[in-house]
Backbone and ligand atoms as CSV (ligand in chain L), in Angstrom:
chain,resi,resn,atom,element,x,y,z
A,1,MET,N,N,51.914,45.601,230.190
A,1,MET,CA,C,53.132,45.421,231.006
A,1,MET,C,C,53.928,46.729,231.124
A,2,GLU,N,N,54.183,47.404,229.973
A,2,GLU,CA,C,55.018,48.619,229.976
A,2,GLU,C,C,54.460,49.693,230.918
A,3,ASP,N,N,53.120,49.812,231.001
A,3,ASP,CA,C,52.532,50.857,231.839
A,3,ASP,C,C,52.639,50.537,233.328
A,4,LYS,N,N,53.106,49.337,233.657
A,4,LYS,CA,C,53.261,48.963,235.067
A,4,LYS,C,C,54.712,49.038,235.528
A,5,MET,N,N,55.594,49.569,234.646
A,5,MET,CA,C,57.016,49.594,234.989
A,5,MET,C,C,57.429,50.909,235.640
A,6,GLN,N,N,58.314,50.774,236.624
A,6,GLN,CA,C,58.805,51.942,237.349
A,6,GLN,C,C,60.323,51.795,237.473
A,7,ILE,N,N,61.063,52.892,237.209
A,7,ILE,CA,C,62.527,52.776,237.336
A,7,ILE,C,C,62.921,52.626,238.804
A,8,LEU,N,N,63.794,51.644,239.064
A,8,LEU,CA,C,64.268,51.394,240.429
A,8,LEU,C,C,65.701,51.897,240.596
A,9,ILE,N,N,66.556,51.603,239.606
A,9,ILE,CA,C,67.954,52.047,239.657
A,9,ILE,C,C,68.302,52.642,238.287
A,10,SER,N,N,68.685,53.924,238.282
A,10,SER,CA,C,68.927,54.624,237.024
A,10,SER,C,C,70.247,54.164,236.395
A,11,GLU,N,N,70.417,54.511,235.128
A,11,GLU,CA,C,71.651,54.173,234.413
A,11,GLU,C,C,72.867,54.769,235.129
A,12,ASP,N,N,72.761,56.042,235.566
A,12,ASP,CA,C,73.883,56.700,236.247
A,12,ASP,C,C,74.247,55.999,237.551
A,13,GLU,N,N,73.222,55.637,238.322
A,13,GLU,CA,C,73.468,54.932,239.595
A,13,GLU,C,C,74.143,53.590,239.350
A,14,LEU,N,N,73.695,52.884,238.304
A,14,LEU,CA,C,74.283,51.581,237.973
A,14,LEU,C,C,75.762,51.748,237.643
A,15,GLN,N,N,76.049,52.692,236.736
A,15,GLN,CA,C,77.431,52.852,236.267
A,15,GLN,C,C,78.368,53.295,237.390
A,16,LYS,N,N,77.856,54.157,238.276
A,16,LYS,CA,C,78.675,54.651,239.396
A,16,LYS,C,C,79.035,53.486,240.320
A,17,ARG,N,N,78.036,52.676,240.647
A,17,ARG,CA,C,78.254,51.550,241.575
A,17,ARG,C,C,79.158,50.476,240.941
A,18,ILE,N,N,79.008,50.255,239.645
A,18,ILE,CA,C,79.832,49.243,238.971
A,18,ILE,C,C,81.314,49.640,239.005
A,19,LYS,N,N,81.583,50.931,238.838
A,19,LYS,CA,C,82.975,51.425,238.951
A,19,LYS,C,C,83.518,51.125,240.340
A,20,GLU,N,N,82.689,51.343,241.372
A,20,GLU,CA,C,83.119,51.084,242.753
A,20,GLU,C,C,83.417,49.597,242.962
A,21,ILE,N,N,82.553,48.727,242.423
A,21,ILE,CA,C,82.765,47.276,242.601
A,21,ILE,C,C,84.056,46.849,241.897
A,22,ALA,N,N,84.291,47.384,240.694
A,22,ALA,CA,C,85.506,47.034,239.950
A,22,ALA,C,C,86.744,47.402,240.779
A,23,LEU,N,N,86.700,48.552,241.428
A,23,LEU,CA,C,87.816,48.996,242.278
A,23,LEU,C,C,87.994,48.084,243.488
A,24,GLU,N,N,86.838,47.745,244.099
A,24,GLU,CA,C,86.837,46.856,245.261
A,24,GLU,C,C,87.508,45.518,244.906
A,25,ILE,N,N,87.152,44.963,243.764
A,25,ILE,CA,C,87.726,43.675,243.330
A,25,ILE,C,C,89.220,43.842,243.062
A,26,LYS,N,N,89.565,44.928,242.373
A,26,LYS,CA,C,90.979,45.170,242.056
A,26,LYS,C,C,91.813,45.278,243.337
A,27,ASN,N,N,91.275,45.953,244.354
A,27,ASN,CA,C,91.994,46.086,245.621
A,27,ASN,C,C,92.205,44.737,246.302
A,28,ASP,N,N,91.266,43.798,246.076
A,28,ASP,CA,C,91.393,42.469,246.683
A,28,ASP,C,C,92.399,41.585,245.950
A,29,TYR,N,N,92.469,41.711,244.633
A,29,TYR,CA,C,93.320,40.799,243.845
A,29,TYR,C,C,94.644,41.436,243.386
A,30,ASN,N,N,94.743,42.743,243.463
A,30,ASN,CA,C,95.935,43.470,242.988
A,30,ASN,C,C,96.329,43.028,241.580
A,31,ASP,N,N,97.543,42.457,241.433
A,31,ASP,CA,C,97.973,42.100,240.081
A,31,ASP,C,C,97.798,40.620,239.758
A,32,GLU,N,N,97.060,39.925,240.638
A,32,GLU,CA,C,96.762,38.510,240.343
A,32,GLU,C,C,95.713,38.427,239.233
A,33,GLU,N,N,95.817,37.406,238.410
A,33,GLU,CA,C,94.827,37.238,237.340
A,33,GLU,C,C,93.494,36.758,237.898
A,34,VAL,N,N,92.420,37.275,237.344
A,34,VAL,CA,C,91.087,36.778,237.724
A,34,VAL,C,C,90.319,36.381,236.464
A,35,VAL,N,N,89.418,35.425,236.642
A,35,VAL,CA,C,88.525,35.023,235.546
A,35,VAL,C,C,87.111,35.449,235.934
A,36,PHE,N,N,86.536,36.355,235.149
A,36,PHE,CA,C,85.150,36.744,235.384
A,36,PHE,C,C,84.272,35.731,234.654
A,37,CYS,N,N,83.491,35.011,235.413
A,37,CYS,CA,C,82.671,33.958,234.835
A,37,CYS,C,C,81.216,34.441,234.826
A,38,SER,N,N,80.766,34.877,233.661
A,38,SER,CA,C,79.455,35.506,233.525
A,38,SER,C,C,78.345,34.460,233.412
A,39,VAL,N,N,77.295,34.653,234.196
A,39,VAL,CA,C,76.170,33.712,234.144
A,39,VAL,C,C,75.176,34.218,233.085
A,40,LEU,N,N,75.193,33.532,231.941
A,40,LEU,CA,C,74.334,33.933,230.820
A,40,LEU,C,C,72.869,33.656,231.129
A,41,LYS,N,N,71.941,34.412,230.513
A,41,LYS,CA,C,72.209,35.576,229.704
A,41,LYS,C,C,72.165,36.850,230.538
A,42,GLY,N,N,71.517,36.784,231.692
A,42,GLY,CA,C,71.185,37.984,232.463
A,42,GLY,C,C,72.361,38.857,232.861
A,43,ALA,N,N,73.525,38.218,233.132
A,43,ALA,CA,C,74.652,38.985,233.666
A,43,ALA,C,C,75.535,39.594,232.581
A,44,VAL,N,N,75.159,39.436,231.319
A,44,VAL,CA,C,76.005,39.906,230.213
A,44,VAL,C,C,76.290,41.409,230.308
A,45,PHE,N,N,75.262,42.208,230.491
A,45,PHE,CA,C,75.442,43.670,230.515
A,45,PHE,C,C,76.342,44.075,231.688
A,46,PHE,N,N,76.074,43.513,232.848
A,46,PHE,CA,C,76.847,43.810,234.059
A,46,PHE,C,C,78.300,43.378,233.877
A,47,THR,N,N,78.511,42.185,233.326
A,47,THR,CA,C,79.880,41.679,233.153
A,47,THR,C,C,80.688,42.598,232.246
A,48,VAL,N,N,80.077,43.016,231.155
A,48,VAL,CA,C,80.771,43.892,230.197
A,48,VAL,C,C,81.189,45.199,230.880
A,49,ASP,N,N,80.268,45.840,231.580
A,49,ASP,CA,C,80.589,47.122,232.228
A,49,ASP,C,C,81.596,46.938,233.363
A,50,LEU,N,N,81.468,45.822,234.094
A,50,LEU,CA,C,82.406,45.549,235.187
A,50,LEU,C,C,83.820,45.370,234.630
A,51,MET,N,N,83.937,44.595,233.556
A,51,MET,CA,C,85.264,44.345,232.983
A,51,MET,C,C,85.849,45.590,232.329
A,52,LYS,N,N,85.008,46.421,231.736
A,52,LYS,CA,C,85.516,47.658,231.115
A,52,LYS,C,C,86.097,48.594,232.168
A,53,ASN,N,N,85.599,48.460,233.399
A,53,ASN,CA,C,86.086,49.307,234.497
A,53,ASN,C,C,87.161,48.625,235.328
A,54,TYR,N,N,87.516,47.387,234.977
A,54,TYR,CA,C,88.481,46.627,235.773
A,54,TYR,C,C,89.894,46.849,235.249
A,55,ASP,N,N,90.725,47.425,236.103
A,55,ASP,CA,C,92.068,47.801,235.685
A,55,ASP,C,C,93.094,46.781,236.191
A,56,GLY,N,N,92.994,45.551,235.719
A,56,GLY,CA,C,93.921,44.510,236.152
A,56,GLY,C,C,93.847,43.350,235.178
A,57,PRO,N,N,94.772,42.365,235.316
A,57,PRO,CA,C,94.768,41.232,234.385
A,57,PRO,C,C,93.551,40.331,234.604
A,58,CYS,N,N,92.779,40.138,233.560
A,58,CYS,CA,C,91.556,39.349,233.721
A,58,CYS,C,C,91.161,38.642,232.432
A,59,TYR,N,N,90.341,37.624,232.603
A,59,TYR,CA,C,89.829,36.823,231.489
A,59,TYR,C,C,88.312,36.753,231.615
A,60,LEU,N,N,87.690,36.365,230.518
A,60,LEU,CA,C,86.221,36.207,230.517
A,60,LEU,C,C,85.867,34.766,230.201
A,61,ASP,N,N,84.951,34.209,230.980
A,61,ASP,CA,C,84.364,32.907,230.657
A,61,ASP,C,C,82.860,33.033,230.883
A,62,CYS,N,N,82.115,32.082,230.370
A,62,CYS,CA,C,80.657,32.153,230.506
A,62,CYS,C,C,80.094,30.787,230.853
A,63,VAL,N,N,79.027,30.801,231.606
A,63,VAL,CA,C,78.321,29.572,231.932
A,63,VAL,C,C,76.836,29.882,231.736
A,64,ARG,N,N,76.062,28.879,231.389
A,64,ARG,CA,C,74.631,29.158,231.248
A,64,ARG,C,C,73.832,28.151,232.055
A,65,VAL,N,N,73.005,28.675,232.919
A,65,VAL,CA,C,72.100,27.836,233.693
A,65,VAL,C,C,70.703,28.397,233.522
A,66,SER,N,N,69.704,27.613,233.795
A,66,SER,CA,C,68.365,28.193,233.790
A,66,SER,C,C,67.558,27.612,234.920
A,67,SER,N,N,66.764,28.480,235.527
A,67,SER,CA,C,65.923,28.023,236.638
A,67,SER,C,C,64.590,28.765,236.652
A,68,TYR,N,N,64.416,29.705,235.720
A,68,TYR,CA,C,63.218,30.550,235.766
A,68,TYR,C,C,62.341,30.379,234.540
A,69,GLU,N,N,61.055,30.361,234.755
A,69,GLU,CA,C,60.074,30.375,233.661
A,69,GLU,C,C,59.128,31.513,234.014
A,70,GLY,N,N,59.067,32.564,233.182
A,70,GLY,CA,C,58.206,33.705,233.502
A,70,GLY,C,C,58.651,34.328,234.814
A,71,GLU,N,N,57.728,34.543,235.748
A,71,GLU,CA,C,58.081,35.169,237.019
A,71,GLU,C,C,58.379,34.134,238.106
A,72,ASN,N,N,58.254,32.846,237.782
A,72,ASN,CA,C,58.369,31.845,238.833
A,72,ASN,C,C,59.580,30.944,238.672
A,73,SER,N,N,60.310,30.785,239.763
A,73,SER,CA,C,61.458,29.884,239.753
A,73,SER,C,C,60.948,28.452,239.768
A,74,THR,N,N,61.535,27.613,238.939
A,74,THR,CA,C,61.116,26.210,238.929
A,74,THR,C,C,61.819,25.443,240.044
A,75,GLY,N,N,62.906,26.023,240.573
A,75,GLY,CA,C,63.638,25.338,241.633
A,75,GLY,C,C,64.670,24.369,241.091
A,76,ASN,N,N,64.584,24.027,239.809
A,76,ASN,CA,C,65.578,23.124,239.218
A,76,ASN,C,C,66.621,23.930,238.481
A,77,ILE,N,N,67.878,23.598,238.681
A,77,ILE,CA,C,68.947,24.287,237.959
A,77,ILE,C,C,69.382,23.383,236.816
A,78,ASN,N,N,69.330,23.893,235.609
A,78,ASN,CA,C,69.845,23.137,234.458
A,78,ASN,C,C,71.105,23.816,233.953
A,79,LEU,N,N,72.160,23.032,233.799
A,79,LEU,CA,C,73.413,23.560,233.269
A,79,LEU,C,C,73.341,23.448,231.751
A,80,LYS,N,N,73.172,24.587,231.069
A,80,LYS,CA,C,72.981,24.539,229.610
A,80,LYS,C,C,74.287,24.720,228.844
A,81,ILE,N,N,75.186,25.557,229.375
A,81,ILE,CA,C,76.528,25.667,228.794
A,81,ILE,C,C,77.506,25.480,229.950
A,82,PRO,N,N,78.194,24.351,229.993
A,82,PRO,CA,C,79.118,24.094,231.108
A,82,PRO,C,C,80.457,24.806,230.931
A,83,LEU,N,N,81.287,24.764,231.958
A,83,LEU,CA,C,82.623,25.362,231.889
A,83,LEU,C,C,83.643,24.269,231.596
A,84,LYS,N,N,84.815,24.680,231.100
A,84,LYS,CA,C,85.872,23.705,230.828
A,84,LYS,C,C,86.850,23.698,231.997
A,85,LYS,N,N,87.189,22.516,232.482
A,85,LYS,CA,C,88.064,22.390,233.654
A,85,LYS,C,C,89.393,23.122,233.455
A,86,GLU,N,N,89.948,23.064,232.248
A,86,GLU,CA,C,91.258,23.700,232.023
A,86,GLU,C,C,91.195,25.225,232.153
A,87,ASN,N,N,90.018,25.798,232.014
A,87,ASN,CA,C,89.873,27.256,232.172
A,87,ASN,C,C,89.648,27.661,233.631
A,88,ILE,N,N,89.432,26.691,234.497
A,88,ILE,CA,C,89.069,26.966,235.893
A,88,ILE,C,C,90.173,26.543,236.867
A,89,GLU,N,N,90.769,25.392,236.590
A,89,GLU,CA,C,91.760,24.812,237.504
A,89,GLU,C,C,92.899,25.791,237.823
A,90,GLY,N,N,93.113,26.021,239.115
A,90,GLY,CA,C,94.225,26.876,239.552
A,90,GLY,C,C,93.991,28.372,239.374
A,91,LYS,N,N,92.795,28.761,238.932
A,91,LYS,CA,C,92.527,30.195,238.657
A,91,LYS,C,C,91.675,30.834,239.765
A,92,ASN,N,N,91.754,32.159,239.830
A,92,ASN,CA,C,90.868,32.926,240.724
A,92,ASN,C,C,89.579,33.220,239.957
A,93,ILE,N,N,88.496,32.580,240.367
A,93,ILE,CA,C,87.227,32.727,239.642
A,93,ILE,C,C,86.302,33.702,240.376
A,94,ILE,N,N,85.730,34.615,239.617
A,94,ILE,CA,C,84.672,35.473,240.175
A,94,ILE,C,C,83.423,35.231,239.330
A,95,VAL,N,N,82.437,34.607,239.934
A,95,VAL,CA,C,81.186,34.348,239.216
A,95,VAL,C,C,80.376,35.642,239.207
A,96,VAL,N,N,79.986,36.094,238.022
A,96,VAL,CA,C,79.261,37.357,237.909
A,96,VAL,C,C,77.794,37.072,237.563
A,97,GLU,N,N,76.908,37.498,238.453
A,97,GLU,CA,C,75.479,37.185,238.320
A,97,GLU,C,C,74.670,38.488,238.298
A,98,ASP,N,N,73.489,38.445,237.705
A,98,ASP,CA,C,72.635,39.631,237.689
A,98,ASP,C,C,71.930,39.847,239.025
A,99,ILE,N,N,71.400,38.748,239.586
A,99,ILE,CA,C,70.608,38.886,240.815
A,99,ILE,C,C,70.654,37.591,241.622
A,100,VAL,N,N,70.726,37.724,242.941
A,100,VAL,CA,C,70.560,36.545,243.807
A,100,VAL,C,C,69.154,36.610,244.363
A,101,ASP,N,N,68.417,35.542,244.171
A,101,ASP,CA,C,67.025,35.479,244.595
A,101,ASP,C,C,66.906,34.381,245.659
A,102,THR,N,N,66.570,33.153,245.272
A,102,THR,CA,C,66.516,32.061,246.256
A,102,THR,C,C,67.924,31.683,246.716
A,103,GLY,N,N,68.920,31.979,245.891
A,103,GLY,CA,C,70.308,31.628,246.202
A,103,GLY,C,C,70.736,30.304,245.579
A,104,ARG,N,N,69.771,29.593,244.974
A,104,ARG,CA,C,70.064,28.247,244.446
A,104,ARG,C,C,71.116,28.261,243.339
A,105,THR,N,N,70.984,29.219,242.398
A,105,THR,CA,C,71.885,29.228,241.238
A,105,THR,C,C,73.334,29.409,241.655
A,106,LEU,N,N,73.613,30.438,242.463
A,106,LEU,CA,C,75.010,30.693,242.826
A,106,LEU,C,C,75.561,29.621,243.752
A,107,LYS,N,N,74.730,29.126,244.640
A,107,LYS,CA,C,75.191,28.051,245.531
A,107,LYS,C,C,75.582,26.830,244.690
A,108,TYR,N,N,74.726,26.501,243.733
A,108,TYR,CA,C,74.991,25.365,242.840
A,108,TYR,C,C,76.284,25.617,242.043
A,109,LEU,N,N,76.415,26.819,241.477
A,109,LEU,CA,C,77.583,27.117,240.645
A,109,LEU,C,C,78.891,27.088,241.435
A,110,VAL,N,N,78.867,27.598,242.655
A,110,VAL,CA,C,80.081,27.598,243.474
A,110,VAL,C,C,80.497,26.149,243.755
A,111,GLU,N,N,79.522,25.297,244.062
A,111,GLU,CA,C,79.845,23.880,244.319
A,111,GLU,C,C,80.384,23.213,243.048
A,112,TYR,N,N,79.737,23.503,241.932
A,112,TYR,CA,C,80.155,22.953,240.628
A,112,TYR,C,C,81.586,23.386,240.291
A,113,LEU,N,N,81.887,24.671,240.522
A,113,LEU,CA,C,83.220,25.203,240.227
A,113,LEU,C,C,84.290,24.596,241.129
A,114,LYS,N,N,83.947,24.409,242.398
A,114,LYS,CA,C,84.936,23.887,243.346
A,114,LYS,C,C,85.429,22.502,242.943
A,115,GLU,N,N,84.571,21.742,242.268
A,115,GLU,CA,C,84.976,20.404,241.799
A,115,GLU,C,C,86.080,20.485,240.742
A,116,MET,N,N,86.239,21.670,240.125
A,116,MET,CA,C,87.283,21.838,239.097
A,116,MET,C,C,88.575,22.407,239.686
A,117,HIS,N,N,88.657,22.453,241.011
A,117,HIS,CA,C,89.859,22.884,241.735
A,117,HIS,C,C,90.415,24.249,241.307
A,118,PRO,N,N,89.597,25.293,241.411
A,118,PRO,CA,C,90.134,26.642,241.152
A,118,PRO,C,C,91.032,27.054,242.319
A,119,LYS,N,N,91.821,28.108,242.115
A,119,LYS,CA,C,92.625,28.630,243.228
A,119,LYS,C,C,91.683,29.248,244.274
A,120,SER,N,N,90.686,29.992,243.783
A,120,SER,CA,C,89.681,30.592,244.667
A,120,SER,C,C,88.390,30.816,243.880
A,121,VAL,N,N,87.281,30.885,244.582
A,121,VAL,CA,C,85.994,31.223,243.946
A,121,VAL,C,C,85.299,32.276,244.777
A,122,LYS,N,N,84.909,33.378,244.121
A,122,LYS,CA,C,84.077,34.383,244.774
A,122,LYS,C,C,82.885,34.672,243.876
A,123,THR,N,N,81.898,35.337,244.429
A,123,THR,CA,C,80.704,35.652,243.639
A,123,THR,C,C,80.420,37.147,243.706
A,124,CYS,N,N,79.904,37.658,242.608
A,124,CYS,CA,C,79.614,39.093,242.506
A,124,CYS,C,C,78.242,39.234,241.855
A,125,SER,N,N,77.300,39.808,242.589
A,125,SER,CA,C,75.956,39.957,242.015
A,125,SER,C,C,75.553,41.431,241.994
A,126,LEU,N,N,75.002,41.863,240.885
A,126,LEU,CA,C,74.575,43.262,240.793
A,126,LEU,C,C,73.468,43.547,241.800
A,127,LEU,N,N,72.500,42.636,241.875
A,127,LEU,CA,C,71.352,42.844,242.763
A,127,LEU,C,C,71.237,41.677,243.745
A,128,ASP,N,N,70.604,41.956,244.879
A,128,ASP,CA,C,70.431,40.917,245.905
A,128,ASP,C,C,69.071,41.078,246.572
A,129,LYS,N,N,68.207,40.046,246.361
A,129,LYS,CA,C,66.873,40.038,247.001
A,129,LYS,C,C,66.945,39.135,248.219
A,130,LYS,N,N,67.496,39.652,249.304
A,130,LYS,CA,C,67.764,38.833,250.498
A,130,LYS,C,C,66.520,38.167,251.077
A,131,ALA,N,N,65.399,38.891,251.006
A,131,ALA,CA,C,64.162,38.381,251.615
A,131,ALA,C,C,63.661,37.093,250.973
A,132,ARG,N,N,64.150,36.765,249.776
A,132,ARG,CA,C,63.634,35.607,249.034
A,132,ARG,C,C,64.496,34.346,249.190
A,133,ARG,N,N,65.532,34.418,250.001
A,133,ARG,CA,C,66.454,33.288,250.100
A,133,ARG,C,C,65.780,31.993,250.544
A,134,VAL,N,N,66.085,30.901,249.855
A,134,VAL,CA,C,65.592,29.570,250.204
A,134,VAL,C,C,66.752,28.737,250.746
A,135,VAL,N,N,67.946,28.954,250.160
A,135,VAL,CA,C,69.141,28.284,250.668
A,135,VAL,C,C,70.079,29.363,251.219
A,136,GLU,N,N,70.935,28.950,252.150
A,136,GLU,CA,C,71.837,29.916,252.757
A,136,GLU,C,C,72.916,30.304,251.744
A,137,PHE,N,N,72.992,31.573,251.406
A,137,PHE,CA,C,74.012,32.013,250.454
A,137,PHE,C,C,74.242,33.521,250.561
A,138,GLU,N,N,75.505,33.919,250.595
A,138,GLU,CA,C,75.868,35.350,250.602
A,138,GLU,C,C,76.863,35.596,249.476
A,139,ALA,N,N,76.599,36.557,248.621
A,139,ALA,CA,C,77.564,36.898,247.571
A,139,ALA,C,C,78.698,37.730,248.198
A,140,ASP,N,N,79.895,37.622,247.636
A,140,ASP,CA,C,81.042,38.362,248.168
A,140,ASP,C,C,80.982,39.840,247.805
A,141,TYR,N,N,80.504,40.139,246.605
A,141,TYR,CA,C,80.355,41.540,246.162
A,141,TYR,C,C,78.907,41.725,245.714
A,142,VAL,N,N,78.264,42.773,246.238
A,142,VAL,CA,C,76.866,43.048,245.869
A,142,VAL,C,C,76.747,44.510,245.449
A,143,GLY,N,N,76.078,44.728,244.313
A,143,GLY,CA,C,75.860,46.100,243.848
A,143,GLY,C,C,74.796,46.802,244.668
A,144,PHE,N,N,73.590,46.255,244.644
A,144,PHE,CA,C,72.454,46.866,245.331
A,144,PHE,C,C,71.571,45.801,245.987
A,145,PRO,N,N,71.393,45.871,247.304
A,145,PRO,CA,C,70.368,45.028,247.920
A,145,PRO,C,C,69.003,45.610,247.516
A,146,ILE,N,N,68.047,44.791,247.135
A,146,ILE,CA,C,66.729,45.334,246.751
A,146,ILE,C,C,65.616,44.584,247.479
A,147,ASP,N,N,64.436,45.203,247.486
A,147,ASP,CA,C,63.267,44.565,248.098
A,147,ASP,C,C,62.775,43.422,247.215
A,148,ASP,N,N,61.788,42.720,247.697
A,148,ASP,CA,C,61.230,41.591,246.963
A,148,ASP,C,C,60.342,42.084,245.816
A,149,LEU,N,N,61.001,42.488,244.721
A,149,LEU,CA,C,60.300,43.008,243.545
A,149,LEU,C,C,60.745,42.211,242.334
A,150,PHE,N,N,59.886,42.081,241.326
A,150,PHE,CA,C,60.328,41.455,240.083
A,150,PHE,C,C,60.925,42.551,239.208
A,151,VAL,N,N,62.212,42.431,238.928
A,151,VAL,CA,C,62.911,43.489,238.194
A,151,VAL,C,C,63.279,43.062,236.772
A,152,ILE,N,N,63.380,44.057,235.924
A,152,ILE,CA,C,63.743,43.838,234.515
A,152,ILE,C,C,64.733,44.921,234.082
A,153,GLY,N,N,65.359,44.695,232.933
A,153,GLY,CA,C,66.275,45.686,232.373
A,153,GLY,C,C,67.720,45.377,232.698
A,154,TYR,N,N,68.636,45.985,231.949
A,154,TYR,CA,C,70.077,45.821,232.132
A,154,TYR,C,C,70.425,44.328,232.197
A,155,GLY,N,N,69.889,43.587,231.244
A,155,GLY,CA,C,70.160,42.153,231.155
A,155,GLY,C,C,69.047,41.268,231.686
A,156,LEU,N,N,68.275,41.809,232.619
A,156,LEU,CA,C,67.197,41.009,233.217
A,156,LEU,C,C,65.956,41.061,232.329
A,157,ASP,N,N,65.322,39.912,232.164
A,157,ASP,CA,C,64.211,39.811,231.213
A,157,ASP,C,C,62.882,39.452,231.869
A,158,TYR,N,N,61.855,39.634,231.088
A,158,TYR,CA,C,60.569,39.012,231.379
A,158,TYR,C,C,60.224,38.266,230.104
A,159,ASP,N,N,60.296,36.933,230.159
A,159,ASP,CA,C,60.124,36.101,228.966
A,159,ASP,C,C,60.954,36.630,227.788
A,160,GLU,N,N,62.223,36.898,228.059
A,160,GLU,CA,C,63.234,37.309,227.067
A,160,GLU,C,C,63.128,38.768,226.608
A,161,LYS,N,N,62.131,39.495,227.096
A,161,LYS,CA,C,61.998,40.908,226.691
A,161,LYS,C,C,62.639,41.836,227.726
A,162,TYR,N,N,62.894,43.053,227.313
A,162,TYR,CA,C,63.333,44.187,228.147
A,162,TYR,C,C,64.789,44.131,228.626
A,163,ARG,N,N,65.575,43.166,228.162
A,163,ARG,CA,C,66.974,43.091,228.604
A,163,ARG,C,C,67.748,44.355,228.214
A,164,ASN,N,N,67.306,45.002,227.129
A,164,ASN,CA,C,68.043,46.138,226.568
A,164,ASN,C,C,67.894,47.437,227.347
A,165,PHE,N,N,66.977,47.530,228.309
A,165,PHE,CA,C,66.843,48.778,229.071
A,165,PHE,C,C,68.174,49.080,229.774
A,166,PRO,N,N,68.667,50.342,229.717
A,166,PRO,CA,C,69.951,50.659,230.377
A,166,PRO,C,C,69.816,50.848,231.888
A,167,TYR,N,N,68.613,50.717,232.403
A,167,TYR,CA,C,68.339,50.883,233.848
A,167,TYR,C,C,67.606,49.635,234.360
A,168,ILE,N,N,67.452,49.569,235.695
A,168,ILE,CA,C,66.666,48.485,236.295
A,168,ILE,C,C,65.292,49.056,236.635
A,169,ALA,N,N,64.267,48.351,236.180
A,169,ALA,CA,C,62.895,48.763,236.498
A,169,ALA,C,C,62.194,47.609,237.222
A,170,TYR,N,N,61.111,47.933,237.893
A,170,TYR,CA,C,60.341,46.843,238.503
A,170,TYR,C,C,58.917,46.881,237.980
A,171,VAL,N,N,58.274,45.744,238.125
A,171,VAL,CA,C,56.901,45.625,237.632
A,171,VAL,C,C,55.971,45.797,238.836
A,172,LYS,N,N,55.139,46.843,238.759
A,172,LYS,CA,C,54.215,47.119,239.878
A,172,LYS,C,C,53.102,46.093,239.881
A,173,ASN,N,N,52.736,45.636,241.071
A,173,ASN,CA,C,51.584,44.740,241.186
A,173,ASN,C,C,50.303,45.547,241.102
A,174,ASP,N,N,49.216,44.920,240.613
A,174,ASP,CA,C,47.923,45.635,240.517
A,174,ASP,C,C,47.329,45.882,241.908
L,1,5GP,P1,P,68.094,32.124,242.231
L,1,5GP,O1,O,68.694,30.829,241.813
L,1,5GP,O2,O,68.954,32.929,243.164
L,1,5GP,O3,O,66.699,31.939,242.766
L,1,5GP,O4,O,67.802,32.935,240.944
L,1,5GP,C1,C,68.712,33.555,240.191
L,1,5GP,C2,C,68.139,33.794,238.822
L,1,5GP,O5,O,66.729,33.986,238.841
L,1,5GP,C3,C,68.708,35.056,238.228
L,1,5GP,O6,O,69.882,34.815,237.519
L,1,5GP,C4,C,67.591,35.525,237.322
L,1,5GP,O7,O,67.727,34.917,236.064
L,1,5GP,C5,C,66.328,35.008,237.947
L,1,5GP,N1,N,65.624,36.071,238.708
L,1,5GP,C6,C,65.485,36.160,240.037
L,1,5GP,N2,N,64.791,37.263,240.389
L,1,5GP,C7,C,64.499,37.888,239.236
L,1,5GP,C8,C,63.826,39.117,238.932
L,1,5GP,O8,O,63.343,39.877,239.778
L,1,5GP,N3,N,63.749,39.445,237.601
L,1,5GP,C9,C,64.254,38.662,236.610
L,1,5GP,N4,N,64.118,39.079,235.356
L,1,5GP,N5,N,64.899,37.500,236.869
L,1,5GP,C10,C,65.021,37.136,238.165
């Protein structure tokens, strides 16, 4: 596996773009409070760096869903760690995701969140594989649109491995 990996987005490129996204969000919300809702586990690295660069009042919450086994999406979304209504109601929620692929996860999460009556819900994804969309979905903030590649690193795994890479790499096909 390791010999088939190629760097797609370097650590420097990631950090530069994350600073820009943090500014973009700050310009939209000014001094209003926002809740960054990190989609575990993949978005952990991105959420941490985004929040460290966010110069405004904010909170952290986490949700855990799963839909992937190995390289293949099962198509079913399982809510493994739910959110608490009191942390969502009346708040500005920004769902922070590692990657939008079929679009099912974020579409599901936005609908789930809306039932808890937040003040607003937006989505922020580090990566976006537009070509793979199965349901109609557009994230409000996107770090990098990418081609239809299986990527790992910076939180993204292959069977739980490689999340620790500080860059995004892709797995070359034979
Ligand atoms: P969606 O529901 O949009 O199809 O999938 C979103 C989830 O699928 C992501 O949070 C991520 O866990 C997983 N995923 C989609 N594409 C990739 C990929 O290229 N690499 C990895 N490691 N996970 C992916």
